[in-house]
N, C-alpha and C positions, 0 to 999 in steps of 0.2 A: 555409587553407580560406576561400574568399570566397563566402559565401552570397548568392544572388540576393535582391534586394529584393522582398518580396511585394506584390501589388496591394493597394490600400487597401480596407478592408472598408466596405461601404455602411452608412449609418445605417438602423436598423431600429426601428420603434416596437413596444413590447410589445403582445402579443396574448394571448388565452386559449388559443391553439393551443399545441402542445408547447413547453416552455421551451427545449428544445435549439435551436429555430428562432431564439430571441432571442440565444443565445450564439454558436453556431458558424456563421460566415457565409461564410468563404472559405478556400481552401487554396492554398498556393504551394509548388511543388517547389524544393528548393535545388540549387545548381549542381553540387556534388560531394559524395558520389556522387549520381547522378541519381535522382529519384523522380517518378512520374507523379502529379502533383497534380490535384485537381479541386475544383470548388466544393462545399463541404460541404453547402450548402443543397440541392444536387441529389442528395445521398446518400439512398437510399431509407430510409424509416422502416419498421422491422419491429416486430412485436408478439410476445408470448409466450403460450403456452397451457400451463397447469399440467397435468402428467401424473402427478405423484407428490408426496406429502408424507409426511415421516417425523418422528415425535416430537412431534406437536402435541396430546398428550393427557397426562393426569395419570398414568395407568397404562401405562407403556411398558417394553419390554425393557431390560435393563441397558445394552446397547450404544447405546441411544438416549437415555440419561440424560446431560444436559449442564447444567452450572451457568451457562454462558454460551454465546452463539452460537459454534459451533466453527469453526476454520479448515478450509478444504476444498482438496484437491489432487486432480488426475487424473493417472493414468499414460497412456502412449501408447495403450493399448487402451481407455481410457475408464472404467477402474475408479476408484471414488471412495475417497479416504482422508480421514477426518474426524479432526481433531486437537482434542480437548477441552481446556479450560483447567483442569479440576479432576481429571483422571485421566491418569496417564502411559501409558495404552494407546491406541494409534492404532487406529481402526476401519477395516478394509478392507471395502468393499462392491463388489458387482458393478455394471456399468453401469446396471442396472435397480434398484439400491438394495437388493439382497439382502445380508444380512450374511454375510461370508466368515470373518473371523477377527479376533482382536486381534493387534496387533504391539507388542512391548515389555511391560514390567510395572513395578510399583513395587518399588524396591529399590536396592541399591548395586553389584550384580554386573554382568557383561557384558550389554548389551542391556536394562538396567534403568535407571529414572530416578526421581529424587526429585521433579523438576518438569520436565515436557516443555516444551521451549522452541522453538527453531527446528527446522523439518523441511523436507525437499525431496527431490529426486531428482538423482542424478549418473548420467546415462545411465538404465539401468533398475534402479539400486540405490537403495533408500530409505535416507536418513540422518536421524538425529534427534539433537538436542543437549539436554543437561541444563543447566538454568539455573545450578545451583549447583556441580555437578561439572564441571570443565574437561575434557570429553571428548565425542566424537562416536561414536555407534553406527551401524553399517551393517547392512542387512537385504537378503536377496535377494527375488526376485519372489514367492516362496512365503511370505515373512514370517519366514524362518529367519535367526537372527543370524549375521552373517559375522565381524565383528570390532568392537572398540571402540578408537578412537585417542584419545590425549591431545591436547588442543588446545595447540599450541605458541604461544610468544610471550606477550604480556601477558594477564592474566586477563580474563574477560568483564565483570567489574564493577570499579568504582573508577576513579580517575584513570589516564589513559594506556592505557585498554583498547582492544582491537581486536576487532571482531566478524568472525569467520571462518566462511564457509559453503562447503561443498564444491561444486564444479562438476564437469562431466564431464572425462574424460581426464586425471585427476590434477591438475586446476586448482582454484583456490579464489577466492572473492570476499572481499576484505578491506576492512572499513570502519573507519577510524581508525588510530591514536589521534588525538586532537584536536591541531591545530596551535596555534601561537602566535597570539594575537589582540591587536590594538592596543587602546588604552584606548577604552572605549565601544563596542567591536565584539564580536560573538559569534565564538567560535572555530569553525573548520571542520574537517571530517575528509575525507580522501581516500577515494574509492571506487575500488578497484583490482582488477585481475585478474592472477593470477600462479600459479606452481606451488605445490603444497601444502607443499613443503619450505621455502617462504619465501625462496628465493634472490633473487628479483626480482619486481617487479610493475609493471603499466602502469596509470596513473591514468586513469579514464574520467569522473570527476566529482568535485566537492567539495560536501559537504552540511553544513548547520549541525549542530553537536553538539547543540544544544538549540533548540527552537522554542517552548517553553513560557514562562510568565512567570518572570523571574528578578529577585529582589530582592537588590540588592548587599549583601554581608555576611551574608545569611541563607541563600539557596539558591533552588531552583527549585520552582515550583508547577504543578500539572497544570491550567493555564489557558491556552487558546490561541484566538485569534480566527480565524486563517486557516491554511491549509496553505502552507508555504514551499517554494519550489523549490530544487534539483531533487528529483524523486522517481525511484525506480529499482525495477526488479524483475528477477528471474532468469527465463530461459526455463524452462519446466516440467521439462525434462530436464537442465538445467544446462549447455546448450550455448552460452550467451551471456547477455548482460545488456542490458536496455533502460533508457535514461535519458530522462526527460521533463522539459523545462526551460522556464522562462519568466521574464520580468523581473518581479520582485515589485512594482516601482514603476510599471511600465507593462505589465500582463499581457495585451497584445492579440495576442501571437504565441507559440505553443507549438511547441517543437522536439522531435521524436521521433528519438532516435538509438539505433542498435543496434550492439552490439559483439560480436565473436567471442571465442573462447577465447584468441586471441593478443593481446587488448586493442586490436585495430584496429577502426576504424569501418567498418561494412559498408553501412549505409544511413542516410539522414538525410532527414527531410521536415518541413514546417512547416504548422501550422494557424493560421488567423486567427480571432480572437474579438473581439466587441464589448466595450468597457470597461463595467464596472458599478460605479459609485461606491458605497462603503460609507456609508450614511446616518449623519448625526451622532448620531441617537438610538441606533443600533446600537453605535457607538463608545462612547457614554456608558454604555450598559448593560454593556458589557464591562468598562469601567474600574471601575464601581461594584461589579460582581461580584468583580473582582480585589481591591478594597479589602476587601470583606466576607470573602472567602476568607482573606486574610492575618489579619484580625482574629479569625476563628474559630480559626485555627491558633495564634495568639498566646495566646488564652484557654485552649486545651487544653494548650499547652506554655509555661506562664508562666516557667519557669526557664531556658528557652533562647530560643525565638522571641519570647516576651513581653518579653525584655530588649533586643531588637534592633529595635524598631519605628522605622522612619525618621521623622524630624521632619516630613517632607512625604510622607505615604504615597501620596497621589494621584500626585505627581510620580514617585515610585519605581515605581509600577505602570506608568505610561506609559513611563518610561525602560526598564523591564525587559521590555516587551512588543513584539511585532511588530504594528504597526497601520498597514498601508498605506492608500492612498487608494481602492484598488479590490479587489473580490473576486478571488480567484484563479480561473482557468478550470477547473482540474482538482484533484480531491481525492485520488484514488488510482488504481491500475492493477493489472491482472493480464495475463499473457501466456498464450496457448494453445499446444498442441503444433503447431498449424498455422502458428504465427508471427503470429497476430493479436494486437494490443494493444487491450485493452478499457480505455478511459479513462472513469473516473467523473467526470462534470462537477460543478462546484460551481454547479449551476443553481438551487439553492434559495436562494442568497444568505444562507447561515447558518441556514436553517430546517431543523432536524434532523428534523422530522416530514414534510417534503415528500418525494414520490417521487423516486428518483434518475433522472437522465438519463445515458445512456452514448453514446459514439461509438466505433465499432470500426474500427481502422485495419489494413489488410491488410499482408502481409509486405513489399510494395514501397512502403509509405508512403501508399497511397491509402485514403481513408476509404471503407469498404464499406457501412456502414449506421449509422443511429441507432436507439436503442431506449430505452424507458422501463421501469424496474423497477416491479413492483406496489408500492403503498405499504407501507412497513415491511420490505421485502425488500432485501437487499444481494446482488448477484451476486458470486460468489467464484471460479468456474472454469467453463470451457466446453470442449466437444468437438464439433466439427461443428455441427449445428443444435440442440444441447442445451446448456442452461446451468443450472448449479446455484447455488443461493443459500441464505441463511439469514434467519430472522426470529424474531419472538416473538409468542406469542398474547396475547390481552387479559389472561390470567392470568400473563404474563411467563414463559411456558414456551418455551425455544428449540426451533426445529424446522429441518429441512432440506427444501428444496423443489426439484423438478426441473421445468424448463420446456422446451418445444419452441418453436423460433423459427419464426415464420410471417410472410408478407407482411402489410403493414398492411391491415386489413379483410378478411383472408383467412379 
């Protein structure tokens, strides 16, 4: 495949107008398969109107009790499925946010979970995996348990693991196990599509096994400066996979690739972004926090980590981290049933308190619109002109919120 060279992105001076205008400047279609590109600066800006909020109070029903912001999924009819992190029961809600039922329960029997882990749809069948029990449970559209399958292959945790997620038509997405890595390099894992019997698979991408801070001879620490490419996501009904990629050293071009259940590329398009250098003080703050994190861990675990403090801890933090020269263009993504790819831009430049900016790419690779999330809210799923998100109140209470998309200034 020989992608066409994209046009150069013009220089843009920062303004106080929406941050997306600073980042996303131009779009270029690739030669094969074709995609109708357009200048992203010309993509219309849309706004959101809040129409429903659930769970933003101290006294709420049990089904709205969350220890953390839940994961959200939508089925093809627009029903919402909220997956909490502290309760093995999935909440099924109507398209208007009315509680319908719980799906699953705590336990060790069929359709029960000790810790609800990954969830999704394979066609119109809901599936859910237990983090500690190597099995996947399937439920019908009414929430009734259909069957529970053992996860074949390597266990989900430990060295040599492979993450397996059901897709539609008896297919699955397999990530891992980690491959061999040369000295000084991080190991990568294949992202592949294949049948659930594991007879063969087609690789669609390679992702880093770890993007956190790694101290040689000690282990990994939950410390990360930037998102590392590529990132990927399933289509909501499991009918394919989307891979979003860019060069970590020169992230001025983002490629969006879609793959079908046969592992073949169906569409490919490219977005151009202006480079944004990571300031020296941001790099230094990251390094200093990494050093402090290691020292705190060493103090709390003196018999293990405390005995393995590197002679030059600063050098070890730098060597074990991913610290590129530029901010990445994209943080995360989700895909809708209509085939739109919602890309969460890294427009804040590492500022976690800033409002998110998103660009929405249509099924043919054309950027359809840009949109900003309200401060503190992360969009999680969308259906038509409605988008669901999560946030936290000033009292740190998680809530779910529904918005309606509207034209800018409408």
